NUKE-433789 format. One record per residue: residue number from 1; residue in three letters; x, y, z of N, C-alpha, C, O in turn. Coordinates in Angstrom, 3 decimals. Example, Ala and Ser with C-alpha at 12.3 -4.5 7.8 and 13.67 -1.06 7.14 Angstrom:
pos, code, n.c1, n.c2, n.c3, ca.c1, ca.c2, ca.c3, c.c1, c.c2, c.c3, o.c1, o.c2, o.c3
1, ALA, 13.190, -5.690, 7.800, 12.300, -4.500, 7.800, 13.200, -3.300, 7.800, 14.236, -3.319, 8.465
2, SER, 12.850, -2.250, 7.080, 13.670, -1.060, 7.140, 12.900, 0.030, 7.870, 13.409, 1.138, 8.039
end
This chain:
pos, code, n.c1, n.c2, n.c3, ca.c1, ca.c2, ca.c3, c.c1, c.c2, c.c3, o.c1, o.c2, o.c3
1, MET, 57.211, 67.786, 176.627, 58.363, 68.358, 175.939, 57.899, 69.264, 174.792, 56.907, 68.989, 174.116
2, LYS, 58.644, 70.343, 174.600, 58.315, 71.260, 173.524, 58.805, 70.698, 172.197, 59.973, 70.346, 172.038
3, ARG, 57.881, 70.625, 171.256, 58.238, 70.081, 169.947, 58.745, 71.196, 169.038, 58.120, 72.253, 168.950
4, GLU, 59.886, 70.968, 168.351, 60.442, 71.933, 167.414, 60.152, 71.475, 165.987, 60.377, 70.325, 165.611
5, ARG, 59.653, 72.414, 165.227, 59.279, 72.087, 163.847, 60.356, 72.593, 162.888, 60.687, 73.778, 162.913
6, GLY, 60.903, 71.729, 162.051, 61.905, 72.121, 161.054, 61.258, 72.383, 159.709, 60.035, 72.342, 159.570
7, PHE, 62.103, 72.656, 158.714, 61.606, 72.883, 157.363, 61.239, 71.549, 156.721, 61.908, 70.536, 156.930
8, THR, 60.186, 71.569, 155.953, 59.807, 70.374, 155.199, 60.660, 70.282, 153.943, 61.307, 71.248, 153.538
9, LEU, 60.649, 69.114, 153.344, 61.400, 68.925, 152.109, 60.899, 69.852, 151.005, 61.685, 70.335, 150.189
10, ILE, 59.601, 70.096, 150.981, 59.040, 70.990, 149.962, 59.549, 72.410, 150.154, 59.902, 73.080, 149.184
11, GLU, 59.589, 72.873, 151.400, 60.085, 74.225, 151.681, 61.557, 74.366, 151.308, 61.968, 75.371, 150.728
12, ILE, 62.344, 73.350, 151.646, 63.767, 73.379, 151.291, 63.940, 73.394, 149.776, 64.791, 74.110, 149.247
13, ALA, 63.139, 72.609, 149.092, 63.222, 72.547, 147.637, 62.884, 73.898, 147.013, 63.538, 74.326, 146.062
14, ILE, 61.863, 74.568, 147.548, 61.471, 75.885, 147.024, 62.604, 76.890, 147.201, 62.898, 77.674, 146.299
15, VAL, 63.242, 76.859, 148.381, 64.361, 77.775, 148.641, 65.510, 77.512, 147.675, 66.108, 78.445, 147.139
16, LEU, 65.814, 76.230, 147.458, 66.901, 75.893, 146.539, 66.592, 76.334, 145.115, 67.477, 76.797, 144.395
17, VAL, 65.331, 76.186, 144.713, 64.938, 76.627, 143.375, 65.106, 78.142, 143.238, 65.594, 78.627, 142.217
18, ILE, 64.700, 78.882, 144.267, 64.834, 80.348, 144.235, 66.304, 80.752, 144.165, 66.668, 81.642, 143.398
19, ILE, 67.148, 80.098, 144.966, 68.585, 80.395, 144.932, 69.163, 80.097, 143.548, 69.963, 80.868, 143.018
20, GLY, 68.747, 78.965, 142.972, 69.232, 78.602, 141.640, 68.817, 79.617, 140.590, 69.604, 79.959, 139.706
21, LEU, 67.580, 80.101, 140.683, 67.119, 81.110, 139.726, 67.906, 82.413, 139.866, 68.259, 83.049, 138.873
22, LEU, 68.175, 82.801, 141.117, 68.942, 84.025, 141.353, 70.361, 83.903, 140.789, 70.855, 84.810, 140.119
23, LEU, 71.006, 82.765, 141.073, 72.361, 82.560, 140.561, 72.375, 82.509, 139.041, 73.268, 83.066, 138.402
24, GLY, 71.381, 81.838, 138.464, 71.295, 81.768, 137.016, 71.108, 83.145, 136.396, 71.705, 83.455, 135.365
25, GLY, 70.275, 83.975, 137.029, 70.058, 85.328, 136.532, 71.320, 86.177, 136.595, 71.615, 86.941, 135.676
26, ILE, 72.065, 86.032, 137.699, 73.317, 86.789, 137.846, 74.331, 86.377, 136.791, 74.957, 87.222, 136.153
27, LEU, 74.488, 85.057, 136.613, 75.446, 84.569, 135.624, 75.039, 84.967, 134.209, 75.885, 85.324, 133.389
28, LYS, 73.734, 84.902, 133.927, 73.245, 85.298, 132.604, 73.482, 86.784, 132.371, 73.851, 87.199, 131.273
29, GLY, 73.264, 87.585, 133.423, 73.503, 89.020, 133.300, 74.959, 89.329, 133.045, 75.276, 90.196, 132.230
30, GLN, 75.860, 88.627, 133.736, 77.291, 88.829, 133.509, 77.694, 88.447, 132.098, 78.510, 89.125, 131.473
31, GLU, 77.120, 87.360, 131.594, 77.434, 86.924, 130.234, 76.921, 87.936, 129.208, 77.581, 88.180, 128.198
32, MET, 75.763, 88.518, 129.458, 75.220, 89.529, 128.552, 76.108, 90.769, 128.524, 76.321, 91.366, 127.468
33, ILE, 76.627, 91.152, 129.695, 77.532, 92.298, 129.772, 78.809, 92.019, 128.981, 79.292, 92.872, 128.238
34, THR, 79.355, 90.787, 129.158, 80.571, 90.414, 128.428, 80.337, 90.434, 126.924, 81.176, 90.927, 126.172
35, GLN, 79.204, 89.901, 126.483, 78.903, 89.878, 125.049, 78.739, 91.292, 124.496, 79.141, 91.574, 123.367
36, ALA, 78.150, 92.173, 125.293, 78.000, 93.567, 124.858, 79.361, 94.235, 124.715, 79.578, 95.007, 123.781
37, ARG, 80.275, 93.947, 125.629, 81.620, 94.515, 125.539, 82.365, 93.988, 124.317, 83.083, 94.733, 123.651
38, ILE, 82.192, 92.714, 124.030, 82.820, 92.134, 122.838, 82.317, 92.835, 121.584, 83.108, 93.202, 120.714
39, ARG, 81.008, 93.020, 121.489, 80.436, 93.706, 120.322, 80.961, 95.131, 120.211, 81.267, 95.600, 119.114
40, ASN, 81.066, 95.823, 121.347, 81.547, 97.200, 121.324, 82.991, 97.281, 120.827, 83.332, 98.158, 120.033
41, VAL, 83.838, 96.360, 121.300, 85.244, 96.364, 120.879, 85.350, 96.075, 119.384, 86.106, 96.738, 118.674
42, VAL, 84.600, 95.095, 118.909, 84.613, 94.769, 117.476, 84.136, 95.961, 116.653, 84.737, 96.297, 115.633
43, ASN, 83.058, 96.598, 117.096, 82.536, 97.755, 116.376, 83.537, 98.911, 116.375, 83.684, 99.610, 115.373
44, ASP, 84.222, 99.106, 117.499, 85.231, 100.168, 117.566, 86.334, 99.939, 116.536, 86.712, 100.858, 115.808
45, LEU, 86.844, 98.722, 116.478, 87.927, 98.414, 115.541, 87.486, 98.604, 114.094, 88.227, 99.146, 113.275
46, ASN, 86.277, 98.155, 113.790, 85.787, 98.288, 112.421, 85.486, 99.742, 112.066, 85.728, 100.170, 110.938
47, SER, 84.956, 100.501, 113.030, 84.584, 101.887, 112.738, 85.809, 102.764, 112.499, 85.737, 103.732, 111.742
48, VAL, 86.944, 102.433, 113.141, 88.168, 103.195, 112.891, 88.589, 103.026, 111.430, 88.984, 103.996, 110.783
49, SER, 88.508, 101.814, 110.917, 88.858, 101.575, 109.514, 87.937, 102.353, 108.578, 88.391, 102.937, 107.594
50, VAL, 86.636, 102.358, 108.891, 85.678, 103.082, 108.055, 85.996, 104.575, 108.043, 86.005, 105.195, 106.980
51, ALA, 86.258, 105.161, 109.221, 86.562, 106.588, 109.312, 87.869, 106.921, 108.597, 87.977, 107.952, 107.934
52, TYR, 88.844, 106.052, 108.736, 90.150, 106.263, 108.092, 90.008, 106.349, 106.568, 90.536, 107.270, 105.946
53, TYR, 89.307, 105.405, 105.982, 89.170, 105.399, 104.526, 88.267, 106.531, 104.044, 88.467, 107.057, 102.949
54, ALA, 87.278, 106.910, 104.848, 86.428, 108.038, 104.475, 87.241, 109.329, 104.443, 87.045, 110.167, 103.563
55, TYR, 88.146, 109.489, 105.397, 89.014, 110.681, 105.432, 89.933, 110.695, 104.213, 90.111, 111.729, 103.569
56, GLN, 90.508, 109.548, 103.908, 91.385, 109.461, 102.739, 90.645, 109.810, 101.453, 91.171, 110.537, 100.610
57, ASP, 89.439, 109.299, 101.302, 88.656, 109.585, 100.103, 88.320, 111.068, 99.989, 88.302, 111.626, 98.892
58, ARG, 88.056, 111.696, 101.125, 87.623, 113.092, 101.104, 88.779, 114.065, 100.917, 88.661, 115.035, 100.169
59, TYR, 89.910, 113.805, 101.604, 90.995, 114.782, 101.627, 92.279, 114.312, 100.945, 93.250, 115.063, 100.860
60, ARG, 92.283, 113.076, 100.462, 93.473, 112.519, 99.810, 94.694, 112.602, 100.729, 95.795, 112.925, 100.283
61, ALA, 94.493, 112.314, 101.992, 95.570, 112.349, 102.984, 95.224, 111.401, 104.115, 94.079, 110.968, 104.240
62, ILE, 96.211, 111.078, 104.941, 96.022, 110.207, 106.096, 95.760, 111.064, 107.323, 96.545, 111.971, 107.603
63, PRO, 94.694, 110.815, 108.062, 94.457, 111.603, 109.281, 95.637, 111.464, 110.242, 96.180, 110.375, 110.426
64, GLY, 96.021, 112.579, 110.846, 97.190, 112.596, 111.710, 98.447, 112.956, 110.955, 99.285, 113.708, 111.451
65, ASP, 98.582, 112.421, 109.756, 99.743, 112.699, 108.907, 99.445, 113.796, 107.878, 100.336, 114.224, 107.146
66, ASP, 98.202, 114.240, 107.830, 97.723, 115.200, 106.832, 98.533, 116.503, 106.865, 98.460, 117.226, 107.858
67, PRO, 99.302, 116.830, 105.817, 100.131, 118.034, 105.831, 99.331, 119.325, 105.636, 99.868, 120.415, 105.828
68, ASN, 98.053, 119.214, 105.259, 97.232, 120.402, 105.000, 96.148, 120.620, 106.054, 95.260, 121.452, 105.867
69, ALA, 96.215, 119.878, 107.157, 95.148, 119.960, 108.161, 95.029, 121.349, 108.767, 93.917, 121.838, 108.967
70, ASN, 96.146, 121.991, 109.060, 96.112, 123.299, 109.694, 95.539, 124.373, 108.767, 94.915, 125.325, 109.236
71, GLY, 95.742, 124.232, 107.483, 95.147, 125.164, 106.537, 93.657, 124.946, 106.359, 92.929, 125.858, 105.967
72, ARG, 93.211, 123.740, 106.646, 91.797, 123.409, 106.506, 91.013, 123.787, 107.759, 89.886, 124.274, 107.670
73, TRP, 91.616, 123.560, 108.926, 90.950, 123.860, 110.197, 91.902, 124.646, 111.091, 93.076, 124.292, 111.210
74, THR, 91.412, 125.696, 111.714, 92.227, 126.418, 112.689, 92.218, 125.649, 114.005, 91.246, 124.965, 114.326
75, GLY, 93.298, 125.765, 114.756, 93.355, 125.131, 116.067, 93.892, 123.724, 116.054, 93.919, 123.066, 117.095
76, THR, 94.325, 123.239, 114.893, 94.941, 121.918, 114.843, 96.352, 122.043, 114.288, 96.798, 123.136, 113.939
77, THR, 97.040, 120.931, 114.211, 98.404, 120.882, 113.699, 98.454, 119.928, 112.521, 97.805, 118.883, 112.538
78, SER, 99.205, 120.272, 111.519, 99.364, 119.393, 110.363, 100.375, 118.292, 110.660, 101.273, 118.469, 111.483
79, GLY, 100.223, 117.160, 109.986, 101.215, 116.103, 110.059, 102.381, 116.395, 109.136, 102.394, 117.407, 108.436
80, ASN, 103.356, 115.504, 109.139, 104.549, 115.754, 108.318, 104.413, 115.212, 106.895, 105.303, 115.417, 106.070
81, GLY, 103.320, 114.531, 106.604, 103.069, 114.081, 105.245, 103.992, 112.997, 104.729, 104.184, 112.871, 103.519
82, ASN, 104.574, 112.204, 105.637, 105.507, 111.167, 105.194, 104.829, 109.844, 104.865, 105.498, 108.855, 104.568
83, GLY, 103.508, 109.827, 104.919, 102.780, 108.630, 104.518, 102.535, 107.625, 105.613, 102.044, 106.530, 105.335
84, GLN, 102.860, 107.956, 106.858, 102.575, 107.066, 107.971, 102.233, 107.885, 109.215, 102.572, 109.065, 109.307
85, VAL, 101.557, 107.242, 110.172, 101.170, 107.909, 111.415, 102.226, 107.597, 112.468, 102.325, 106.463, 112.937
86, ASP, 103.011, 108.599, 112.837, 104.077, 108.409, 113.818, 103.511, 108.465, 115.233, 102.540, 109.172, 115.500
87, GLY, 104.137, 107.704, 116.139, 103.718, 107.705, 117.542, 103.033, 106.416, 117.942, 102.583, 105.649, 117.092
88, ASN, 102.957, 106.180, 119.251, 102.330, 104.976, 119.783, 100.815, 105.123, 119.857, 100.291, 106.232, 119.960
89, PHE, 100.123, 103.993, 119.803, 98.661, 104.019, 119.787, 98.071, 104.633, 121.047, 96.993, 105.227, 121.002
90, ASN, 98.775, 104.495, 122.183, 98.245, 104.981, 123.454, 98.920, 106.261, 123.932, 98.838, 106.596, 125.114
91, ALA, 99.585, 106.978, 123.033, 100.165, 108.273, 123.395, 99.048, 109.232, 123.769, 97.973, 109.191, 123.171
92, THR, 99.286, 110.094, 124.748, 98.258, 111.024, 125.201, 98.733, 112.459, 125.064, 99.906, 112.745, 125.306
93, PRO, 97.837, 113.373, 124.677, 98.221, 114.770, 124.555, 98.689, 115.380, 125.869, 99.457, 116.342, 125.859
94, SER, 98.241, 114.837, 127.006, 98.685, 115.383, 128.287, 100.189, 115.175, 128.460, 100.863, 115.975, 129.109
95, ALA, 100.715, 114.083, 127.869, 102.153, 113.827, 127.933, 102.868, 114.447, 126.743, 104.003, 114.909, 126.862
96, ASN, 102.199, 114.455, 125.598, 102.791, 114.991, 124.361, 101.777, 115.878, 123.657, 101.217, 115.472, 122.639
97, PRO, 101.526, 117.081, 124.170, 100.472, 117.891, 123.560, 100.856, 118.386, 122.174, 101.998, 118.798, 121.970
98, PRO, 99.926, 118.359, 121.203, 100.204, 118.956, 119.903, 100.516, 120.444, 120.087, 99.934, 121.067, 120.975
99, PRO, 101.421, 121.051, 119.275, 102.076, 120.442, 118.118, 103.321, 119.636, 118.448, 103.947, 119.089, 117.541
100, ALA, 103.704, 119.545, 119.732, 104.901, 118.785, 120.072, 104.589, 117.303, 120.238, 105.483, 116.505, 120.518
101, GLY, 103.324, 116.935, 120.067, 102.912, 115.572, 120.336, 103.047, 114.650, 119.148, 103.806, 114.915, 118.216
102, GLU, 102.303, 113.567, 119.196, 102.418, 112.505, 118.213, 101.324, 112.619, 117.151, 100.238, 113.135, 117.418
103, GLU, 101.617, 112.142, 115.968, 100.600, 112.083, 114.927, 99.485, 111.110, 115.295, 98.361, 111.242, 114.811
104, SER, 99.791, 110.131, 116.152, 98.748, 109.205, 116.591, 97.700, 109.902, 117.452, 96.580, 109.406, 117.577
105, ASN, 98.044, 111.052, 118.052, 97.056, 111.898, 118.726, 96.299, 112.748, 117.716, 95.074, 112.857, 117.769
106, LEU, 97.053, 113.351, 116.790, 96.431, 114.196, 115.776, 95.463, 113.397, 114.904, 94.506, 113.952, 114.365
107, PHE, 95.712, 112.104, 114.769, 94.807, 111.224, 114.017, 93.373, 111.419, 114.482, 92.457, 111.532, 113.668
108, TRP, 93.182, 111.459, 115.813, 91.829, 111.566, 116.358, 91.267, 112.969, 116.202, 90.084, 113.143, 115.913
109, GLN, 92.117, 113.964, 116.394, 91.632, 115.335, 116.228, 91.225, 115.594, 114.781, 90.198, 116.227, 114.536
110, HIS, 92.010, 115.119, 113.824, 91.663, 115.315, 112.420, 90.350, 114.614, 112.068, 89.521, 115.177, 111.353
111, LEU, 90.158, 113.396, 112.564, 88.906, 112.682, 112.295, 87.719, 113.393, 112.931, 86.639, 113.446, 112.343
112, ARG, 87.914, 113.945, 114.144, 86.816, 114.655, 114.801, 86.501, 115.954, 114.096, 85.332, 116.315, 113.962
113, LEU, 87.516, 116.663, 113.643, 87.285, 117.895, 112.896, 86.559, 117.616, 111.585, 85.781, 118.441, 111.106
114, ALA, 86.821, 116.450, 111.014, 86.147, 116.062, 109.774, 84.747, 115.521, 110.033, 84.008, 115.255, 109.085
115, GLY, 84.368, 115.355, 111.299, 83.045, 114.840, 111.642, 82.889, 113.358, 111.414, 81.774, 112.868, 111.235
116, LEU, 83.997, 112.635, 111.418, 83.943, 111.198, 111.125, 83.930, 110.324, 112.368, 83.555, 109.154, 112.289
117, VAL, 84.334, 110.867, 113.520, 84.209, 110.154, 114.787, 83.674, 111.121, 115.836, 83.808, 112.337, 115.696
118, ALA, 83.069, 110.577, 116.881, 82.486, 111.402, 117.932, 83.570, 111.937, 118.859, 84.655, 111.367, 118.971
119, GLY, 83.248, 113.051, 119.522, 84.172, 113.623, 120.491, 84.461, 115.076, 120.180, 84.181, 115.550, 119.079
120, PRO, 85.027, 115.794, 121.162, 85.338, 117.213, 120.947, 86.423, 117.379, 119.896, 87.412, 116.645, 119.899
121, SER, 86.244, 118.338, 119.001, 87.211, 118.560, 117.927, 88.230, 119.638, 118.275, 89.248, 119.772, 117.596
122, THR, 87.967, 120.402, 119.323, 88.909, 121.434, 119.765, 89.013, 121.407, 121.278, 88.132, 120.890, 121.966
123, GLY, 90.094, 121.969, 121.786, 90.261, 122.060, 123.229, 90.669, 120.757, 123.873, 91.135, 119.834, 123.204
124, ALA, 90.486, 120.690, 125.201, 90.908, 119.523, 125.971, 90.198, 118.267, 125.489, 88.983, 118.259, 125.296
125, GLY, 90.961, 117.225, 125.299, 90.405, 115.943, 124.898, 90.234, 115.756, 123.408, 89.880, 114.664, 122.965
126, SER, 90.479, 116.809, 122.608, 90.229, 116.695, 121.172, 91.186, 115.737, 120.479, 90.869, 115.207, 119.414
127, ALA, 92.353, 115.511, 121.071, 93.328, 114.599, 120.470, 93.540, 113.347, 121.314, 94.491, 112.598, 121.090
128, ASN, 92.661, 113.123, 122.277, 92.777, 111.921, 123.103, 92.299, 110.692, 122.336, 91.272, 110.761, 121.662
129, PRO, 93.010, 109.576, 122.418, 92.448, 108.333, 121.880, 91.233, 107.938, 122.697, 91.258, 108.077, 123.920
130, PRO, 90.172, 107.450, 122.073, 88.947, 107.118, 122.816, 89.103, 105.890, 123.693, 89.934, 105.020, 123.431
131, GLN, 88.291, 105.834, 124.739, 88.267, 104.658, 125.609, 87.459, 103.544, 124.972, 86.511, 103.787, 124.225
132, ASN, 87.856, 102.303, 125.286, 87.059, 101.172, 124.835, 86.091, 100.733, 125.946, 86.002, 101.380, 126.989
133, ALA, 85.379, 99.645, 125.715, 84.312, 99.228, 126.621, 84.813, 98.677, 127.950, 84.016, 98.493, 128.870
134, VAL, 86.117, 98.407, 128.078, 86.652, 97.864, 129.329, 87.636, 98.818, 129.996, 88.398, 98.411, 130.872
135, GLY, 87.625, 100.082, 129.587, 88.469, 101.078, 130.233, 89.850, 101.241, 129.657, 90.649, 102.019, 130.179
136, GLY, 90.155, 100.517, 128.581, 91.415, 100.717, 127.884, 91.260, 101.809, 126.837, 90.268, 102.538, 126.839
137, VAL, 92.229, 101.925, 125.948, 92.145, 102.918, 124.883, 92.247, 102.245, 123.528, 92.845, 101.179, 123.388
138, THR, 91.652, 102.889, 122.535, 91.743, 102.448, 121.150, 92.522, 103.501, 120.388, 92.157, 104.677, 120.398
139, GLY, 93.589, 103.087, 119.730, 94.425, 104.040, 119.014, 95.102, 103.392, 117.823, 94.903, 102.209, 117.546
140, VAL, 95.905, 104.181, 117.121, 96.574, 103.691, 115.923, 98.075, 103.956, 116.022, 98.516, 104.874, 116.714
141, GLN, 98.834, 103.146, 115.327, 100.259, 103.385, 115.182, 100.756, 102.659, 113.950, 100.051, 101.834, 113.369
142, ASN, 101.976, 102.974, 113.560, 102.543, 102.359, 112.374, 103.293, 101.079, 112.751, 104.359, 101.135, 113.365
143, SER, 102.736, 99.941, 112.385, 103.343, 98.611, 112.592, 103.386, 98.206, 114.072, 103.737, 99.005, 114.940
144, ALA, 103.027, 96.972, 114.331, 103.096, 96.382, 115.669, 102.770, 94.903, 115.559, 101.982, 94.491, 114.707
145, LEU, 103.385, 94.108, 116.428, 103.096, 92.675, 116.551, 103.276, 91.922, 115.228, 102.578, 90.943, 114.963
146, GLY, 104.213, 92.387, 114.405, 104.448, 91.733, 113.131, 103.507, 92.164, 112.028, 103.604, 91.662, 110.908
147, LEU, 102.585, 93.096, 112.320, 101.673, 93.632, 111.314, 102.288, 94.894, 110.724, 102.695, 95.788, 111.466
148, ASN, 102.360, 94.978, 109.423, 102.973, 96.122, 108.760, 101.929, 97.159, 108.379, 100.744, 96.850, 108.254
149, GLY, 102.382, 98.384, 108.198, 101.470, 99.459, 107.857, 100.723, 99.967, 109.077, 101.096, 99.668, 110.212
150, LEU, 99.670, 100.734, 108.845, 98.904, 101.314, 109.943, 98.017, 100.260, 110.588, 97.284, 99.549, 109.901
151, VAL, 98.087, 100.164, 111.908, 97.264, 99.215, 112.650, 96.455, 99.968, 113.694, 96.872, 101.021, 114.175
152, VAL, 95.304, 99.425, 114.039, 94.493, 99.949, 115.131, 94.584, 98.959, 116.281, 94.422, 97.754, 116.088
153, CYS, 94.845, 99.477, 117.487, 95.045, 98.632, 118.665, 94.092, 99.057, 119.776, 93.709, 100.225, 119.854
154, THR, 93.711, 98.126, 120.627, 92.861, 98.433, 121.763, 93.355, 97.634, 122.969, 93.720, 96.466, 122.831
155, SER, 93.367, 98.252, 124.140, 94.085, 97.697, 125.289, 93.164, 97.292, 126.438, 91.961, 97.552, 126.427
156, ASN, 93.788, 96.635, 127.443, 93.134, 96.232, 128.699, 92.028, 95.196, 128.508, 91.071, 95.170, 129.282
157, LEU, 92.142, 94.356, 127.505, 91.107, 93.357, 127.254, 91.374, 92.089, 128.055, 92.459, 91.520, 127.942
158, PRO, 90.414, 91.627, 128.864, 90.563, 90.315, 129.500, 90.699, 89.224, 128.441, 90.269, 89.392, 127.300
159, GLY, 91.299, 88.113, 128.834, 91.562, 87.042, 127.889, 90.322, 86.557, 127.156, 90.384, 86.270, 125.961
160, LYS, 89.195, 86.461, 127.858, 87.964, 85.974, 127.232, 87.505, 86.914, 126.135, 87.101, 86.463, 125.063
161, ILE, 87.560, 88.222, 126.389, 87.127, 89.197, 125.396, 88.114, 89.253, 124.238, 87.706, 89.314, 123.078
162, ALA, 89.416, 89.231, 124.545, 90.427, 89.260, 123.488, 90.274, 88.067, 122.557, 90.364, 88.213, 121.338
163, ASN, 90.046, 86.899, 123.121, 89.883, 85.687, 122.319, 88.635, 85.776, 121.439, 88.663, 85.399, 120.267
164, ALA, 87.541, 86.280, 122.016, 86.298, 86.379, 121.261, 86.419, 87.372, 120.115, 85.935, 87.117, 119.013
165, VAL, 87.070, 88.513, 120.375, 87.255, 89.520, 119.332, 88.131, 88.970, 118.207, 87.812, 89.124, 117.028
166, ASP, 89.233, 88.330, 118.582, 90.124, 87.737, 117.585, 89.392, 86.662, 116.781, 89.582, 86.560, 115.569
167, SER, 88.566, 85.871, 117.439, 87.837, 84.803, 116.751, 86.813, 85.367, 115.771, 86.613, 84.811, 114.691
168, GLN, 86.159, 86.475, 116.147, 85.165, 87.068, 115.259, 85.801, 87.723, 114.041, 85.250, 87.680, 112.941
169, LEU, 86.968, 88.331, 114.247, 87.604, 89.082, 113.163, 88.665, 88.295, 112.417, 89.027, 88.644, 111.293
170, ASP, 89.176, 87.209, 113.053, 90.301, 86.493, 112.434, 90.269, 85.024, 112.841, 89.236, 84.364, 112.728
171, ASP, 91.423, 84.510, 113.321, 91.557, 83.073, 113.562, 91.567, 82.677, 115.030, 91.707, 81.493, 115.339
172, GLY, 91.421, 83.638, 115.952, 91.394, 83.315, 117.381, 92.745, 83.017, 117.982, 92.821, 82.547, 119.117
173, ARG, 93.822, 83.279, 117.247, 95.181, 83.040, 117.754, 95.927, 84.361, 117.863, 95.899, 85.168, 116.934
174, PRO, 96.596, 84.591, 118.995, 97.252, 85.887, 119.180, 98.510, 86.086, 118.345, 98.985, 87.215, 118.221
175, ASN, 99.060, 85.026, 117.771, 100.353, 85.141, 117.086, 100.278, 85.036, 115.573, 101.311, 85.106, 114.907
176, THR, 99.078, 84.869, 115.007, 98.955, 84.724, 113.559, 97.770, 85.525, 113.041, 96.924, 85.975, 113.814
177, GLY, 97.720, 85.696, 111.729, 96.587, 86.331, 111.093, 96.654, 87.843, 111.083, 97.696, 88.438, 111.355
178, SER, 95.523, 88.456, 110.763, 95.441, 89.921, 110.663, 95.080, 90.577, 111.987, 95.112, 91.803, 112.096
179, VAL, 94.735, 89.780, 112.998, 94.482, 90.280, 114.356, 95.418, 89.553, 115.303, 95.465, 88.323, 115.308
180, ARG, 96.176, 90.311, 116.117, 97.146, 89.698, 117.022, 97.068, 90.340, 118.399, 96.658, 91.491, 118.544
181, GLY, 97.470, 89.568, 119.411, 97.352, 90.061, 120.775, 98.598, 89.812, 121.592, 99.347, 88.868, 121.341
182, THR, 98.812, 90.674, 122.580, 99.982, 90.541, 123.446, 99.694, 91.140, 124.813, 98.818, 91.990, 124.968
183, THR, 100.446, 90.681, 125.794, 100.398, 91.279, 127.133, 101.542, 92.257, 127.325, 101.612, 92.926, 128.356
184, ALA, 102.445, 92.356, 126.349, 103.643, 93.183, 126.480, 103.312, 94.666, 126.319, 102.426, 95.039, 125.551
185, SER, 104.029, 95.489, 127.047, 103.924, 96.939, 126.922, 105.303, 97.550, 127.131, 105.943, 97.264, 128.143
186, PRO, 105.787, 98.390, 126.199, 105.149, 98.820, 124.952, 105.044, 97.690, 123.946, 105.645, 96.630, 124.120
187, LEU, 104.284, 97.921, 122.905, 104.050, 96.876, 121.921, 105.322, 96.551, 121.152, 105.992, 97.456, 120.655
188, PRO, 105.662, 95.268, 121.050, 106.814, 94.891, 120.220, 106.457, 94.980, 118.744, 105.283, 94.949, 118.376
189, THR, 107.464, 95.089, 117.914, 107.220, 95.126, 116.471, 107.102, 93.720, 115.889, 106.558, 93.540, 114.799
190, THR, 107.611, 92.724, 116.613, 107.582, 91.342, 116.119, 106.313, 90.620, 116.574, 105.650, 91.052, 117.517
191, ALA, 105.984, 89.530, 115.905, 104.784, 88.763, 116.216, 104.885, 88.130, 117.602, 105.976, 87.721, 118.000
192, PRO, 103.788, 88.036, 118.347, 103.800, 87.367, 119.655, 104.155, 85.892, 119.508, 104.029, 85.306, 118.432
193, THR, 104.600, 85.311, 120.613, 104.924, 83.882, 120.600, 103.799, 83.023, 121.164, 103.744, 81.825, 120.886
194, ASP, 102.905, 83.610, 121.948, 101.790, 82.845, 122.523, 100.861, 82.351, 121.416, 100.564, 83.079, 120.469
195, THR, 100.410, 81.114, 121.548, 99.523, 80.531, 120.546, 98.054, 80.573, 120.953, 97.184, 80.238, 120.150
196, SER, 97.764, 80.979, 122.187, 96.377, 81.069, 122.647, 96.271, 82.144, 123.723, 97.265, 82.530, 124.338
197, TYR, 95.048, 82.616, 123.936, 94.788, 83.620, 124.961, 94.535, 82.944, 126.312, 93.927, 81.875, 126.371
198, VAL, 94.998, 83.566, 127.382, 94.821, 83.039, 128.731, 93.626, 83.737, 129.379, 93.626, 84.957, 129.538
199, ASP, 92.618, 82.965, 129.748, 91.434, 83.516, 130.403, 91.459, 83.132, 131.874, 90.827, 82.158, 132.282
200, ASP, 92.206, 83.917, 132.677, 92.313, 83.627, 134.101, 91.723, 84.744, 134.964, 91.880, 84.734, 136.185
201, GLY, 91.056, 85.688, 134.344, 90.449, 86.782, 135.094, 91.410, 87.883, 135.471, 90.991, 88.899, 136.024
202, ALA, 92.697, 87.710, 135.185, 93.693, 88.712, 135.570, 94.520, 89.195, 134.387, 94.856, 90.377, 134.308
203, THR, 94.851, 88.295, 133.467, 95.693, 88.651, 132.332, 94.937, 89.551, 131.365, 93.804, 89.255, 130.984
204, GLN, 95.567, 90.646, 130.973, 94.948, 91.596, 130.048, 95.799, 91.728, 128.782, 97.029, 91.683, 128.828
205, TYR, 95.109, 91.891, 127.659, 95.762, 91.914, 126.361, 95.541, 93.237, 125.639, 94.547, 93.928, 125.859
206, THR, 96.473, 93.563, 124.792, 96.279, 94.566, 123.746, 96.216, 93.816, 122.429, 97.116, 93.037, 122.114
207, ILE, 95.173, 94.040, 121.664, 95.077, 93.399, 120.372, 95.151, 94.468, 119.277, 94.693, 95.597, 119.455
208, CYS, 95.726, 94.091, 118.164, 95.899, 95.009, 117.039, 95.454, 94.323, 115.755, 95.572, 93.106, 115.610
209, LYS, 94.946, 95.118, 114.834, 94.575, 94.601, 113.511, 94.931, 95.615, 112.453, 94.990, 96.814, 112.726
210, ASN, 95.166, 95.144, 111.260, 95.410, 96.040, 110.135, 94.169, 96.870, 109.830, 93.045, 96.370, 109.877
211, ILE, 94.387, 98.125, 109.521, 93.259, 98.968, 109.111, 92.888, 98.626, 107.668, 91.960, 99.214, 107.113
end
């Protein structure tokens, strides 16, 4: 009779170890990517505040609302000077091109013209809100989610990233503190009712914080 030789226990063990190492490497790589995205989102939110205050110190005006922007730079539009940035955080010039557009678009063009944020300062895209690390947008608007005054918001965040960002900057709760999150669109003016973020791989949040 022909004898058939199977795998030895040592060979099976080696294969299992290799599979375990591969799976561990994949999971570790995914976690590193997630952590990098969290850092990028946090840095984006903080850098908007830095650029905003630098613009105020330099020009004694609010970017986007600056009534003297057109006199300072050709090719842009001045704001109405009412002391707040009008428009939604995710408004786009393609839908509302300046000068008929929103001050929340002009906010970015004014900052780019001042050299305070990266991106084209004239032409197509000069007034677009920038993308975040997960394909959403980062923008500003006046009041949202129960936060008063100018807030910076960023969208399309999975629950795990939203929770981590909120925890690093505030209390980790979407309905309290200086950082708040919601799944609603458009953004409500009142505080969210959810007390925790849902990490199910599908739910996406917009989080906002005071500048």
